[in-house]
N, CA, C and O atoms as CSV, one atom per row, in Angstrom:
chain,resi,resn,atom,element,x,y,z
A,1,MET,N,N,80.390,-1.095,10.948
A,1,MET,CA,C,80.726,-0.083,11.874
A,1,MET,C,C,79.588,0.294,12.788
A,1,MET,O,O,78.408,0.326,12.439
A,2,ARG,N,N,80.027,0.563,13.939
A,2,ARG,CA,C,79.076,0.877,15.043
A,2,ARG,C,C,78.975,2.296,15.287
A,2,ARG,O,O,80.013,2.938,15.447
A,3,THR,N,N,77.803,2.885,15.337
A,3,THR,CA,C,77.619,4.332,15.632
A,3,THR,C,C,77.325,4.504,17.119
A,3,THR,O,O,76.591,3.779,17.790
A,4,ARG,N,N,77.997,5.555,17.528
A,4,ARG,CA,C,77.765,5.799,19.070
A,4,ARG,C,C,76.650,6.842,19.188
A,4,ARG,O,O,76.702,7.874,18.517
A,5,LEU,N,N,75.734,6.611,19.955
A,5,LEU,CA,C,74.636,7.600,20.304
A,5,LEU,C,C,75.149,8.586,21.296
A,5,LEU,O,O,75.785,8.192,22.274
A,6,SER,N,N,74.910,9.821,21.098
A,6,SER,CA,C,75.303,10.815,22.099
A,6,SER,C,C,74.136,11.310,22.795
A,6,SER,O,O,73.068,11.385,22.188
A,7,GLY,N,N,74.239,11.689,24.122
A,7,GLY,CA,C,73.151,12.120,24.874
A,7,GLY,C,C,73.806,12.477,26.227
A,7,GLY,O,O,75.011,12.463,26.480
A,8,PHE,N,N,72.779,12.801,27.053
A,8,PHE,CA,C,73.251,13.157,28.566
A,8,PHE,C,C,73.242,11.864,29.385
A,8,PHE,O,O,72.356,11.012,29.308
A,9,THR,N,N,74.342,11.804,30.193
A,9,THR,CA,C,74.326,10.689,31.068
A,9,THR,C,C,73.429,10.963,32.252
A,9,THR,O,O,72.960,12.081,32.460
A,10,LEU,N,N,73.203,9.916,33.020
A,10,LEU,CA,C,72.366,10.108,34.288
A,10,LEU,C,C,72.865,11.120,35.270
A,10,LEU,O,O,72.099,11.847,35.903
A,11,LEU,N,N,74.221,11.150,35.386
A,11,LEU,CA,C,74.887,12.094,36.231
A,11,LEU,C,C,74.677,13.505,35.825
A,11,LEU,O,O,74.405,14.337,36.691
A,12,GLU,N,N,74.782,13.846,34.558
A,12,GLU,CA,C,74.614,15.161,33.977
A,12,GLU,C,C,73.204,15.537,34.108
A,12,GLU,O,O,72.954,16.714,34.370
A,13,VAL,N,N,72.238,14.685,33.959
A,13,VAL,CA,C,70.833,14.971,34.244
A,13,VAL,C,C,70.544,15.345,35.675
A,13,VAL,O,O,69.788,16.274,35.957
A,14,LEU,N,N,71.141,14.628,36.544
A,14,LEU,CA,C,70.896,14.959,37.942
A,14,LEU,C,C,71.579,16.236,38.363
A,14,LEU,O,O,71.029,16.925,39.222
A,15,VAL,N,N,72.746,16.623,37.827
A,15,VAL,CA,C,73.391,17.844,38.201
A,15,VAL,C,C,72.556,18.954,37.533
A,15,VAL,O,O,72.454,20.004,38.168
A,16,ALA,N,N,71.982,18.868,36.408
A,16,ALA,CA,C,71.130,19.935,35.802
A,16,ALA,C,C,69.870,20.041,36.698
A,16,ALA,O,O,69.457,21.166,36.980
A,17,LEU,N,N,69.279,19.017,37.131
A,17,LEU,CA,C,68.092,19.102,38.015
A,17,LEU,C,C,68.516,19.817,39.369
A,17,LEU,O,O,67.735,20.637,39.852
A,18,VAL,N,N,69.601,19.567,39.937
A,18,VAL,CA,C,70.007,20.265,41.176
A,18,VAL,C,C,70.112,21.767,40.893
A,18,VAL,O,O,69.606,22.597,41.648
A,19,VAL,N,N,70.789,22.093,39.775
A,19,VAL,CA,C,70.928,23.458,39.520
A,19,VAL,C,C,69.622,24.164,39.228
A,19,VAL,O,O,69.458,25.303,39.665
A,20,VAL,N,N,68.640,23.536,38.487
A,20,VAL,CA,C,67.249,24.122,38.345
A,20,VAL,C,C,66.589,24.288,39.696
A,20,VAL,O,O,65.986,25.321,39.986
A,21,ALA,N,N,66.713,23.229,40.545
A,21,ALA,CA,C,66.055,23.224,41.875
A,21,ALA,C,C,66.538,24.413,42.709
A,21,ALA,O,O,65.716,25.103,43.311
A,22,VAL,N,N,67.828,24.667,42.760
A,22,VAL,CA,C,68.396,25.719,43.449
A,22,VAL,C,C,67.917,27.081,42.883
A,22,VAL,O,O,67.630,27.999,43.652
A,23,ALA,N,N,67.838,27.198,41.644
A,23,ALA,CA,C,67.417,28.521,41.001
A,23,ALA,C,C,65.913,28.727,41.382
A,23,ALA,O,O,65.535,29.821,41.803
A,24,VAL,N,N,65.040,27.650,41.229
A,24,VAL,CA,C,63.661,27.933,41.638
A,24,VAL,C,C,63.501,28.121,43.009
A,24,VAL,O,O,62.577,28.852,43.366
A,25,ALA,N,N,64.250,27.582,43.886
A,25,ALA,CA,C,64.116,27.942,45.374
A,25,ALA,C,C,64.542,29.334,45.633
A,25,ALA,O,O,63.914,29.984,46.468
A,26,ALA,N,N,65.623,29.903,44.957
A,26,ALA,CA,C,65.958,31.174,45.052
A,26,ALA,C,C,64.958,32.180,44.572
A,26,ALA,O,O,64.720,33.191,45.232
A,27,LEU,N,N,64.381,31.925,43.458
A,27,LEU,CA,C,63.303,32.727,42.996
A,27,LEU,C,C,62.104,32.744,43.899
A,27,LEU,O,O,61.496,33.787,44.135
A,28,GLY,N,N,61.788,31.645,44.374
A,28,GLY,CA,C,60.617,31.609,45.399
A,28,GLY,C,C,60.869,32.426,46.659
A,28,GLY,O,O,59.989,33.138,47.143
A,29,ARG,N,N,62.101,32.309,47.188
A,29,ARG,CA,C,62.449,33.153,48.322
A,29,ARG,C,C,62.483,34.618,48.021
A,29,ARG,O,O,62.050,35.430,48.839
A,30,ALA,N,N,62.991,34.982,46.855
A,30,ALA,CA,C,63.011,36.465,46.469
A,30,ALA,C,C,61.532,36.897,46.302
A,30,ALA,O,O,61.164,38.005,46.692
A,31,GLY,N,N,60.726,36.054,45.744
A,31,GLY,CA,C,59.281,36.459,45.553
A,31,GLY,C,C,58.584,36.634,46.877
A,31,GLY,O,O,57.762,37.534,47.048
A,32,SER,N,N,58.919,35.761,47.821
A,32,SER,CA,C,58.340,35.819,49.174
A,32,SER,C,C,58.795,37.116,49.891
A,32,SER,O,O,57.971,37.751,50.548
A,33,GLN,N,N,60.052,37.521,49.788
A,33,GLN,CA,C,60.594,38.658,50.374
A,33,GLN,C,C,59.919,39.862,49.805
A,33,GLN,O,O,59.615,40.785,50.562
A,34,VAL,N,N,59.664,39.921,48.529
A,34,VAL,CA,C,58.981,41.061,47.882
A,34,VAL,C,C,57.564,41.232,48.477
A,34,VAL,O,O,57.146,42.332,48.839
A,35,LEU,N,N,56.846,40.088,48.560
A,35,LEU,CA,C,55.492,40.171,49.086
A,35,LEU,C,C,55.594,40.617,50.505
A,35,LEU,O,O,54.750,41.441,50.857
A,36,ASP,N,N,56.477,40.221,51.388
A,36,ASP,CA,C,56.518,40.700,52.697
A,36,ASP,C,C,56.819,42.146,52.773
A,36,ASP,O,O,56.215,42.862,53.572
A,37,SER,N,N,57.750,42.618,51.953
A,37,SER,CA,C,58.211,43.999,51.957
A,37,SER,C,C,56.938,44.852,51.480
A,37,SER,O,O,56.710,45.923,52.043
A,38,GLN,N,N,56.191,44.439,50.557
A,38,GLN,CA,C,55.042,45.191,50.019
A,38,GLN,C,C,53.952,45.382,51.069
A,38,GLN,O,O,53.362,46.445,51.265
A,39,ALA,N,N,53.736,44.158,51.770
A,39,ALA,CA,C,52.771,44.249,52.891
A,39,ALA,C,C,53.150,45.190,54.038
A,39,ALA,O,O,52.304,45.894,54.589
A,40,GLU,N,N,54.470,45.186,54.393
A,40,GLU,CA,C,54.925,46.080,55.414
A,40,GLU,C,C,54.928,47.549,55.030
A,40,GLU,O,O,54.662,48.425,55.854
A,41,LEU,N,N,55.238,47.806,53.751
A,41,LEU,CA,C,55.135,49.148,53.288
A,41,LEU,C,C,53.625,49.626,53.191
A,41,LEU,O,O,53.372,50.798,53.470
A,42,GLU,N,N,52.697,48.833,52.839
A,42,GLU,CA,C,51.382,49.100,52.895
A,42,GLU,C,C,50.884,49.461,54.222
A,42,GLU,O,O,50.171,50.451,54.385
A,43,GLN,N,N,51.261,48.638,55.236
A,43,GLN,CA,C,50.793,48.890,56.540
A,43,GLN,C,C,51.425,50.289,57.048
A,43,GLN,O,O,50.730,51.109,57.648
A,44,ARG,N,N,52.693,50.487,56.785
A,44,ARG,CA,C,53.231,51.774,57.181
A,44,ARG,C,C,52.662,52.896,56.529
A,44,ARG,O,O,52.559,53.957,57.145
A,45,THR,N,N,52.253,52.780,55.270
A,45,THR,CA,C,51.547,53.924,54.571
A,45,THR,C,C,50.224,54.223,55.138
A,45,THR,O,O,49.899,55.400,55.299
A,46,TRP,N,N,49.421,53.250,55.459
A,46,TRP,CA,C,48.178,53.426,56.129
A,46,TRP,C,C,48.338,54.075,57.495
A,46,TRP,O,O,47.579,54.983,57.837
A,47,ALA,N,N,49.348,53.612,58.313
A,47,ALA,CA,C,49.588,54.202,59.605
A,47,ALA,C,C,50.020,55.607,59.531
A,47,ALA,O,O,49.646,56.406,60.390
A,48,LEU,N,N,50.816,55.973,58.515
A,48,LEU,CA,C,51.251,57.391,58.369
A,48,LEU,C,C,50.120,58.188,58.025
A,48,LEU,O,O,49.995,59.288,58.562
A,49,TRP,N,N,49.178,57.730,57.099
A,49,TRP,CA,C,47.946,58.653,56.917
A,49,TRP,C,C,47.103,58.798,58.069
A,49,TRP,O,O,46.530,59.871,58.264
A,50,VAL,N,N,46.959,57.764,58.905
A,50,VAL,CA,C,46.261,57.935,60.093
A,50,VAL,C,C,46.868,58.966,61.078
A,50,VAL,O,O,46.164,59.724,61.745
A,51,ALA,N,N,48.189,58.945,61.123
A,51,ALA,CA,C,48.882,60.045,61.937
A,51,ALA,C,C,48.773,61.367,61.318
A,51,ALA,O,O,48.628,62.354,62.040
A,52,ASP,N,N,48.827,61.465,60.139
A,52,ASP,CA,C,48.591,62.809,59.386
A,52,ASP,C,C,47.174,63.335,59.635
A,52,ASP,O,O,46.935,64.514,59.892
A,53,ASN,N,N,46.271,62.384,59.541
A,53,ASN,CA,C,44.871,62.836,59.872
A,53,ASN,C,C,44.642,63.297,61.207
A,53,ASN,O,O,43.954,64.291,61.441
A,54,ALA,N,N,45.244,62.548,62.163
A,54,ALA,CA,C,45.132,62.979,63.703
A,54,ALA,C,C,45.852,64.344,63.850
A,54,ALA,O,O,45.338,65.160,64.615
A,55,LEU,N,N,46.905,64.650,63.241
A,55,LEU,CA,C,47.615,65.967,63.265
A,55,LEU,C,C,46.608,67.047,62.708
A,55,LEU,O,O,46.307,68.071,63.321
A,56,SER,N,N,46.135,66.692,61.490
A,56,SER,CA,C,45.316,67.740,60.807
A,56,SER,C,C,44.048,68.082,61.708
A,56,SER,O,O,43.704,69.257,61.841
A,57,GLU,N,N,43.388,67.092,62.296
A,57,GLU,CA,C,42.384,67.274,63.264
A,57,GLU,C,C,42.718,68.218,64.482
A,57,GLU,O,O,41.987,69.067,64.991
A,58,LEU,N,N,43.897,67.890,64.795
A,58,LEU,CA,C,44.405,68.802,66.070
A,58,LEU,C,C,44.680,70.122,65.549
A,58,LEU,O,O,44.444,71.046,66.326
A,59,GLN,N,N,45.139,70.420,64.377
A,59,GLN,CA,C,45.350,71.752,63.910
A,59,GLN,C,C,44.106,72.573,63.802
A,59,GLN,O,O,44.126,73.800,63.900
A,60,LEU,N,N,43.029,71.876,63.600
A,60,LEU,CA,C,41.785,72.502,63.448
A,60,LEU,C,C,41.173,72.999,64.798
A,60,LEU,O,O,40.280,73.846,64.809
A,61,GLU,N,N,41.650,72.482,65.851
A,61,GLU,CA,C,41.260,72.864,67.274
A,61,GLU,C,C,41.772,74.211,67.578
A,61,GLU,O,O,42.775,74.667,67.028
A,62,VAL,N,N,41.049,74.872,68.493
A,62,VAL,CA,C,41.510,76.145,68.994
A,62,VAL,C,C,41.935,75.992,70.423
A,62,VAL,O,O,41.224,75.344,71.192
A,63,GLY,N,N,43.006,76.525,70.810
A,63,GLY,CA,C,43.484,76.469,72.169
A,63,GLY,C,C,43.990,75.063,72.597
A,63,GLY,O,O,43.568,74.516,73.616
A,64,VAL,N,N,44.884,74.519,71.798
A,64,VAL,CA,C,45.459,73.192,72.049
A,64,VAL,C,C,46.414,73.313,73.226
A,64,VAL,O,O,47.294,74.172,73.175
A,65,SER,N,N,46.309,72.556,74.229
A,65,SER,CA,C,47.165,72.515,75.402
A,65,SER,C,C,48.040,71.223,75.443
A,65,SER,O,O,47.639,70.184,74.918
A,66,PRO,N,N,49.221,71.308,76.067
A,66,PRO,CA,C,49.958,70.089,76.216
A,66,PRO,C,C,49.341,69.059,76.996
A,66,PRO,O,O,48.573,69.339,77.916
A,67,GLY,N,N,49.660,67.767,76.650
A,67,GLY,CA,C,49.088,66.630,77.356
A,67,GLY,C,C,49.141,65.424,76.457
A,67,GLY,O,O,49.840,65.383,75.445
A,68,GLN,N,N,48.366,64.439,76.876
A,68,GLN,CA,C,48.350,63.189,76.007
A,68,GLN,C,C,46.873,62.996,75.577
A,68,GLN,O,O,45.922,63.386,76.254
A,69,ARG,N,N,46.771,62.364,74.400
A,69,ARG,CA,C,45.573,62.036,73.835
A,69,ARG,C,C,45.677,60.657,73.128
A,69,ARG,O,O,46.757,60.257,72.695
A,70,GLN,N,N,44.526,59.939,73.020
A,70,GLN,CA,C,44.504,58.761,72.328
A,70,GLN,C,C,43.208,58.610,71.609
A,70,GLN,O,O,42.232,59.263,71.981
A,71,GLY,N,N,43.139,57.784,70.595
A,71,GLY,CA,C,42.022,57.513,69.849
A,71,GLY,C,C,42.136,56.443,68.820
A,71,GLY,O,O,43.162,55.764,68.785
A,72,SER,N,N,41.220,56.253,68.028
A,72,SER,CA,C,41.217,55.294,66.939
A,72,SER,C,C,40.659,55.924,65.635
A,72,SER,O,O,39.927,56.914,65.640
A,73,ALA,N,N,41.041,55.308,64.582
A,73,ALA,CA,C,40.599,55.653,63.330
A,73,ALA,C,C,40.391,54.513,62.394
A,73,ALA,O,O,41.196,53.581,62.387
A,74,ARG,N,N,39.347,54.535,61.595
A,74,ARG,CA,C,39.038,53.477,60.650
A,74,ARG,C,C,39.505,53.878,59.336
A,74,ARG,O,O,38.983,54.852,58.794
A,75,MET,N,N,40.503,53.182,58.725
A,75,MET,CA,C,41.110,53.348,57.469
A,75,MET,C,C,41.592,52.104,56.856
A,75,MET,O,O,42.148,51.242,57.537
A,76,GLY,N,N,41.395,51.980,55.579
A,76,GLY,CA,C,41.838,50.859,54.820
A,76,GLY,C,C,41.208,49.538,55.202
A,76,GLY,O,O,41.780,48.458,55.058
A,77,GLY,N,N,40.031,49.689,55.682
A,77,GLY,CA,C,39.242,48.427,56.158
A,77,GLY,C,C,39.572,47.885,57.443
A,77,GLY,O,O,39.112,46.806,57.817
A,78,ARG,N,N,40.420,48.649,58.201
A,78,ARG,CA,C,40.719,48.172,59.572
A,78,ARG,C,C,40.849,49.327,60.541
A,78,ARG,O,O,40.915,50.477,60.105
A,79,THR,N,N,40.887,49.081,61.774
A,79,THR,CA,C,40.915,50.071,62.838
A,79,THR,C,C,42.323,50.293,63.296
A,79,THR,O,O,43.022,49.323,63.590
A,80,TRP,N,N,42.776,51.514,63.373
A,80,TRP,CA,C,44.083,51.869,63.770
A,80,TRP,C,C,44.019,52.639,65.103
A,80,TRP,O,O,43.062,53.390,65.291
A,81,TYR,N,N,44.920,52.510,65.984
A,81,TYR,CA,C,44.909,53.087,67.298
A,81,TYR,C,C,46.128,53.999,67.441
A,81,TYR,O,O,47.273,53.557,67.342
A,82,TRP,N,N,45.852,55.278,67.675
A,82,TRP,CA,C,46.893,56.263,67.951
A,82,TRP,C,C,47.016,56.943,69.289
A,82,TRP,O,O,46.027,57.237,69.960
A,83,THR,N,N,48.228,57.179,69.651
A,83,THR,CA,C,48.450,57.939,70.905
A,83,THR,C,C,49.212,59.197,70.534
A,83,THR,O,O,50.090,59.160,69.671
A,84,MET,N,N,48.883,60.317,71.181
A,84,MET,CA,C,49.505,61.589,70.851
A,84,MET,C,C,50.079,62.273,72.034
A,84,MET,O,O,49.364,62.408,73.027
A,85,LEU,N,N,51.268,62.709,72.033
A,85,LEU,CA,C,51.907,63.387,73.080
A,85,LEU,C,C,52.189,64.789,72.562
A,85,LEU,O,O,52.948,65.013,71.619
A,86,ILE,N,N,51.495,65.756,73.273
A,86,ILE,CA,C,51.653,67.176,73.012
A,86,ILE,C,C,52.444,67.858,74.094
A,86,ILE,O,O,52.140,67.810,75.286
A,87,GLN,N,N,53.466,68.488,73.606
A,87,GLN,CA,C,54.456,69.196,74.586
A,87,GLN,C,C,55.139,70.431,73.918
A,87,GLN,O,O,55.317,70.494,72.702
A,88,PRO,N,N,55.509,71.407,74.793
A,88,PRO,CA,C,56.146,72.515,74.164
A,88,PRO,C,C,57.483,72.193,73.410
A,88,PRO,O,O,58.293,71.411,73.907
A,89,ALA,N,N,57.689,72.765,72.285
A,89,ALA,CA,C,58.783,72.604,71.489
A,89,ALA,C,C,59.966,73.494,72.072
A,89,ALA,O,O,59.661,74.514,72.690
A,90,PRO,N,N,61.169,73.185,71.919
A,90,PRO,CA,C,62.250,74.095,72.296
A,90,PRO,C,C,62.035,75.527,71.733
A,90,PRO,O,O,61.732,75.696,70.552
A,91,GLY,N,N,62.191,76.496,72.560
A,91,GLY,CA,C,61.905,77.747,72.275
A,91,GLY,C,C,60.595,78.221,72.714
A,91,GLY,O,O,60.385,79.429,72.827
A,92,GLY,N,N,59.672,77.320,72.977
A,92,GLY,CA,C,58.413,77.764,73.588
A,92,GLY,C,C,57.360,78.521,72.615
A,92,GLY,O,O,56.322,78.976,73.094
A,93,GLU,N,N,57.620,78.628,71.398
A,93,GLU,CA,C,56.719,79.302,70.480
A,93,GLU,C,C,55.761,78.280,69.801
A,93,GLU,O,O,54.670,78.667,69.383
A,94,LEU,N,N,56.121,77.077,69.693
A,94,LEU,CA,C,55.326,76.045,69.115
A,94,LEU,C,C,55.061,74.715,70.004
A,94,LEU,O,O,55.780,74.418,70.958
A,95,LEU,N,N,54.078,74.039,69.630
A,95,LEU,CA,C,53.928,72.761,70.337
A,95,LEU,C,C,54.419,71.652,69.434
A,95,LEU,O,O,54.166,71.669,68.229
A,96,ARG,N,N,55.125,70.680,70.009
A,96,ARG,CA,C,55.522,69.487,69.319
A,96,ARG,C,C,54.568,68.351,69.651
A,96,ARG,O,O,54.237,68.073,70.804
A,97,VAL,N,N,54.124,67.675,68.496
A,97,VAL,CA,C,53.163,66.650,68.618
A,97,VAL,C,C,53.782,65.411,68.070
A,97,VAL,O,O,54.178,65.356,66.906
A,98,ASP,N,N,53.869,64.384,68.932
A,98,ASP,CA,C,54.350,63.099,68.560
A,98,ASP,C,C,53.203,62.087,68.507
A,98,ASP,O,O,52.546,61.806,69.509
A,99,VAL,N,N,52.984,61.549,67.295
A,99,VAL,CA,C,51.835,60.578,67.154
A,99,VAL,C,C,52.418,59.188,66.860
A,99,VAL,O,O,53.203,58.992,65.932
A,100,ALA,N,N,52.001,58.259,67.678
A,100,ALA,CA,C,52.387,56.828,67.497
A,100,ALA,C,C,51.156,56.082,67.057
A,100,ALA,O,O,50.119,56.224,67.704
A,101,VAL,N,N,51.198,55.289,65.988
A,101,VAL,CA,C,50.045,54.574,65.479
A,101,VAL,C,C,50.452,53.103,65.550
A,101,VAL,O,O,51.546,52.669,65.190
A,102,ARG,N,N,49.381,52.339,66.090
A,102,ARG,CA,C,49.526,50.907,66.312
A,102,ARG,C,C,48.367,50.200,65.586
A,102,ARG,O,O,47.356,50.840,65.296
A,103,ASP,N,N,48.489,48.914,65.290
A,103,ASP,CA,C,47.492,48.218,64.576
A,103,ASP,C,C,46.626,47.429,65.536
A,103,ASP,O,O,45.630,46.851,65.100
A,104,ARG,N,N,46.950,47.373,66.823
A,104,ARG,CA,C,46.059,46.875,67.858
A,104,ARG,C,C,46.309,47.549,69.179
A,104,ARG,O,O,47.448,47.919,69.463
A,105,PRO,N,N,45.337,47.718,69.969
A,105,PRO,CA,C,45.505,48.470,71.258
A,105,PRO,C,C,46.497,47.740,72.186
A,105,PRO,O,O,46.403,46.524,72.356
A,106,GLY,N,N,47.386,48.434,72.746
A,106,GLY,CA,C,48.422,47.904,73.700
A,106,GLY,C,C,49.618,47.199,72.989
A,106,GLY,O,O,50.369,46.471,73.638
A,107,ALA,N,N,49.787,47.403,71.718
A,107,ALA,CA,C,50.999,46.795,71.052
A,107,ALA,C,C,52.160,47.443,71.597
A,107,ALA,O,O,52.124,48.620,71.957
A,108,ASP,N,N,53.246,46.683,71.675
A,108,ASP,CA,C,54.486,47.148,72.275
A,108,ASP,C,C,55.135,48.305,71.483
A,108,ASP,O,O,55.425,49.374,72.019
A,109,SER,N,N,55.346,48.037,70.195
A,109,SER,CA,C,55.925,49.112,69.422
A,109,SER,C,C,55.130,49.498,68.303
A,109,SER,O,O,54.539,48.662,67.620
A,110,PRO,N,N,55.080,50.892,68.052
A,110,PRO,CA,C,54.161,51.432,66.918
A,110,PRO,C,C,54.595,51.045,65.573
A,110,PRO,O,O,55.751,50.674,65.369
A,111,ILE,N,N,53.737,51.115,64.673
A,111,ILE,CA,C,54.045,50.831,63.348
A,111,ILE,C,C,54.776,52.058,62.814
A,111,ILE,O,O,55.742,51.925,62.063
A,112,VAL,N,N,54.323,53.256,63.198
A,112,VAL,CA,C,54.972,54.383,62.732
A,112,VAL,C,C,54.912,55.521,63.846
A,112,VAL,O,O,53.936,55.658,64.583
A,113,MET,N,N,56.028,56.311,63.896
A,113,MET,CA,C,55.934,57.457,64.823
A,113,MET,C,C,56.082,58.770,63.919
A,113,MET,O,O,56.972,58.908,63.079
A,114,HIS,N,N,55.207,59.603,64.171
A,114,HIS,CA,C,55.167,60.822,63.247
A,114,HIS,C,C,55.104,62.097,64.161
A,114,HIS,O,O,54.322,62.200,65.106
A,115,THR,N,N,55.986,63.033,63.793
A,115,THR,CA,C,56.065,64.296,64.625
A,115,THR,C,C,55.586,65.529,63.710
A,115,THR,O,O,55.846,65.637,62.512
A,116,GLY,N,N,54.921,66.340,64.396
A,116,GLY,CA,C,54.379,67.489,63.739
A,116,GLY,C,C,54.527,68.755,64.784
A,116,GLY,O,O,54.694,68.590,65.992
A,117,PHE,N,N,54.447,69.965,64.184
A,117,PHE,CA,C,54.447,71.150,65.019
A,117,PHE,C,C,53.261,72.101,64.693
A,117,PHE,O,O,52.862,72.296,63.545
A,118,LEU,N,N,52.756,72.653,65.763
A,118,LEU,CA,C,51.652,73.621,65.582
A,118,LEU,C,C,51.685,74.714,66.452
A,118,LEU,O,O,52.254,74.584,67.536
A,119,ALA,N,N,51.144,75.802,66.133
A,119,ALA,CA,C,50.984,77.016,67.018
A,119,ALA,C,C,49.984,76.695,68.101
A,119,ALA,O,O,48.920,76.123,67.865
A,120,PRO,N,N,50.382,77.096,69.327
A,120,PRO,CA,C,49.362,76.904,70.426
A,120,PRO,C,C,48.089,77.755,70.312
A,120,PRO,O,O,47.206,77.661,71.165
């Protein structure tokens, strides 16, 4: 009597390798997207803190008048550049302050736009 050995054929092994390769590629892509999202959120968080600090410093001033201001701040091991537009809020009792924070001077779009209100 002859016994038949059972095992995987070459075709079955190749199909299994294709399935594993697709799964590994999907996991790699998902991991890459998570890292990109984390880096973007970190950058936006630093920029928001810079905007909050600029608004806090403005609140400490006496006699703030409408206009534009710009400056820079060092935070998180890098320099951030902010521009501030101060204008009367609707109703005229408060000032509206819009702060745009960029990671380099002259960048087209800000990383974060933050709005605050303060008494004149």
